[in-house]
C-alpha positions, 0 to 999 in steps of 0.5 A: 500500500506504501507503493502506491501512495508514493506513486500518487505522491510522485505523479501529483507532484509531477503534475502541479510542478508543470501546471504550476510552472507553466501558469506562473510563466503565463501569468507573469508574461515571461514567455521564453524558450522554457515555455516551449520545454514545458509544452513539448514535455506535456506533449510527450507526457500525454502521449505516452499516457495515451499509448499506456491505456491503449496498450492495457486495453489491447493486452486484455482484449488479447488476454480474453481471446486467448482464453 
């Protein structure tokens, strides 16, 4: 159970850093190359999450078909 909480903490910490960091840059008007890095990273993380969810679904379908 401790690993679940630790994972949740790390995920939520990562999300809050991206959201707060990006919001801070936009609110302060400090649009620099860092904003581009934030956006690229957000795109990569989102793509990875989508692929992970897709692959889990496909694995479940394949495993149920094999039974």
